[in-house]
C-alpha positions in Angstrom: 13.6 -1.3 12.6 13.5 -4.8 14.0 13.3 -7.4 11.2 15.6 -10.1 12.4 13.2 -12.1 14.5 9.9 -10.9 13.3 9.4 -13.0 10.2 7.2 -15.7 11.8 4.9 -13.1 13.3 4.8 -11.2 10.0 3.8 -14.4 8.2 1.0 -15.0 10.7 -0.3 -11.5 10.3 -0.2 -11.7 6.5 -1.9 -15.2 6.6 -4.7 -13.8 8.7 -5.1 -10.8 6.4 -5.2 -13.1 3.3 -7.8 -15.2 5.0 -10.0 -12.2 5.5 -9.8 -11.9 9.3 -10.4 -8.2 10.3 -8.3 -6.6 13.0 -9.3 -3.7 15.3 -7.6 -0.6 14.0 -5.8 1.3 16.8 -8.7 0.3 19.1 -11.0 2.8 17.4 -12.9 0.4 15.1 -15.7 -1.9 16.3 -14.9 -5.5 17.2 -13.4 -7.5 14.3 -15.6 -9.8 12.3 -14.1 -13.1 11.2 -14.8 -14.1 7.5 -15.3 -17.8 7.2 -14.8 -19.9 4.1 -17.5 -22.5 3.4 -17.0 -25.3 5.9 -14.5 -23.5 8.0 -14.7 -23.5 11.7 -15.4 -20.4 13.7 -12.7 -19.0 15.9 -14.4 -20.4 19.1 -14.3 -23.9 17.6 -10.6 -23.9 16.9 -8.2 -25.9 19.0 -6.9 -23.9 22.0 -3.4 -23.2 20.7 -4.6 -22.0 17.3 -7.3 -19.9 18.9 -4.8 -18.4 21.3 -2.4 -17.6 18.5 -5.2 -16.0 16.4 -6.3 -13.9 19.4 -2.7 -12.7 20.2 -1.9 -11.8 16.6 -5.2 -9.9 16.1 -4.6 -8.1 19.4 -1.1 -7.1 18.2 -2.6 -5.6 15.0 -5.0 -3.6 17.2 -2.1 -2.0 19.0 -0.2 -0.6 16.1 -0.1 1.6 13.0 0.8 1.2 9.3 2.6 3.3 6.7 3.6 3.0 3.1 7.1 3.4 1.7 8.0 4.0 -2.0 11.7 3.3 -2.7 12.8 4.7 -6.0 14.9 2.6 -8.3 17.3 5.0 -10.0 18.3 2.4 -12.6 14.7 1.8 -13.6 12.0 4.0 -12.1 9.3 1.8 -13.5 10.7 -1.1 -11.4 10.6 0.6 -8.0 9.0 -0.8 -4.8 5.9 0.1 -2.8 5.8 -1.5 0.7 3.3 -1.7 3.5 4.8 -1.6 7.0 3.2 -2.4 10.3 4.4 -0.9 13.6 3.4 -2.9 16.6 3.2 -1.0 20.0 4.7 -3.7 22.2 4.8 -1.4 25.3 4.5 2.4 25.9 8.3 2.7 25.1 8.9 -0.1 22.7 7.8 -0.8 19.1 8.6 -3.4 16.5 8.2 -2.9 12.8 7.5 -5.5 10.1 7.1 -5.3 6.3 3.7 -6.8 5.7 4.0 -6.9 1.9 5.8 -5.3 -1.1 5.0 -4.8 -4.7 6.6 -3.6 -7.9 5.5 0.0 -8.6 6.5 2.8 -10.9 6.5 6.6 -10.8 7.3 9.0 -13.7 8.1 8.2 -17.3 11.6 6.8 -16.7 12.6 3.3 -17.6 15.8 1.2 -17.6 16.4 2.5 -21.2 16.2 6.2 -20.6 16.7 8.8 -17.8 13.6 10.8 -18.5 11.3 10.9 -15.5 14.0 11.0 -12.7 13.4 14.8 -12.1 10.9 15.3 -9.4 10.5 19.0 -10.5 9.1 18.1 -13.9 5.3 17.9 -13.7 3.7 15.1 -15.6 7.1 13.6 -16.4 9.2 13.1 -13.3 8.7 10.7 -10.4 7.4 11.8 -7.0 9.7 14.2 -5.1 11.3 12.5 -2.1 9.7 13.3 1.3 6.6 12.6 3.4 3.1 12.6 2.0 -0.2 12.5 3.8 -2.7 9.9 2.4 -5.7 12.2 2.3 -8.4 9.9 1.1 -9.2 6.5 -0.3 -11.7 5.6 -3.0 -12.8 2.1 -4.2 -14.5 3.4 -7.4 -12.8 6.7 -8.4 -13.8 8.1 -11.7 -11.7 10.6 -13.7 -8.4 10.6 -15.7 -7.6 7.6 -13.4 -10.2 5.2 -12.2 -11.0 2.5 -9.7 -9.0 1.9 -6.5 -7.0 5.0 -5.6 -5.3 6.6 -2.6 -5.0 10.4 -2.9 -1.7 12.0 -1.8 -1.0 15.5 -0.5 0.7 18.0 -2.8 4.5 18.2 -2.6 7.1 20.8 -3.8 10.2 19.3 -5.3 13.6 19.7 -3.8 15.3 21.3 -6.8 15.7 25.0 -7.6 12.4 25.1 -9.4 10.5 24.2 -6.2 7.7 22.9 -8.5 4.5 22.0 -6.7 3.4 18.6 -7.7 -0.4 18.1 -7.5 -3.0 15.5 -8.4 -0.9 12.6 -7.0 -2.3 9.2 -6.4 -1.5 5.5 -5.8 -3.5 3.7 -8.5 -3.5 1.3 -11.4 -5.2 1.1 -14.8 -8.9 0.0 -14.6 -12.4 1.2 -15.0 -14.1 2.9 -12.1 -15.8 -0.4 -11.0 -12.4 -2.1 -10.9 -12.8 -4.1 -14.1 -10.5 -4.0 -17.1 -11.6 -1.7 -19.9 -10.8 -1.4 -23.6 -9.1 2.0 -23.6 -5.4 2.3 -22.7 -5.9 4.2 -19.5 -8.3 1.5 -18.2 -6.5 -1.6 -19.5 -3.3 -3.1 -18.1 -1.0 -4.2 -20.9 2.2 -5.1 -19.1 5.5 -3.6 -17.9 5.1 -0.4 -19.9 2.1 0.5 -17.8 4.2 1.0 -14.7 5.1 4.4 -16.2 3.1 7.3 -14.9 2.9 11.1 -14.9 4.2 11.1 -11.4 1.8 9.0 -9.5 2.7 5.7 -7.8 1.4 2.9 -10.1 0.7 -0.7 -9.4 -0.7 -3.5 -11.6 -4.4 -4.3 -10.9 -3.8 -7.5 -8.9 -1.4 -5.7 -6.6 -3.5 -2.6 -6.0 -6.4 -4.9 -5.0 -4.1 -6.8 -2.6 -3.0 -3.5 -1.0 -6.6 -2.6 -0.6 -7.4 -5.9 1.0 -5.1 -5.1 4.0 -7.5 -2.3 4.9 -9.8 -4.8 6.5 -7.0 -6.4 8.6 -4.7 -3.6 9.6 -4.9 0.0 10.6 -5.3 2.1 7.5 -2.0 3.9 6.5 -2.1 7.7 6.7 1.4 8.5 5.4 3.6 7.6 2.4 7.4 8.0 2.7 9.3 8.4 -0.6 13.0 8.1 -0.9 
């Protein structure tokens, strides 16, 4: 992973994503549309150096892939990290990888005060088993025991003797199906205690929305790596 010299490019990529500039995803999506704030100039009207920089960064995002990584915090599972990474295909035999963004996330019922939830073989209690997951689907308005913005993950058997198959795994937050905050506990974010989950990866509402926002500016991640 090359991170030593990539920070300026990463910042430019993130700035473009935040501004709402859509990138072509692995050259399979239609041409990007540029979202303009009121009074903002179109790309064609930008000064030449800025326009060239915008073009080159957008082109870079078109020639790459993304993935998600969940790093478990053994001291406090509810204060783990979910990160979005971008892999740029510089040439047929060379890639560069940047961390686009990172958020606090939890998985399982463990906290800094107790060890419960650190066993990936305990369904509805333990954090996600380590390994690779496919991101099988995305929903902007999911409705069920969890609601709103969700990424569905593939099932996974734990690494322990039990070989428990963990199912119904998602990346999600606590909100109503339309993304608004509700009045019931499962639809209302109350604070740090809500990072606990039955095994899913859980983000606060603002962060799950930010993760979703990158879908318009980067290739959509298809895998989650948990370690």
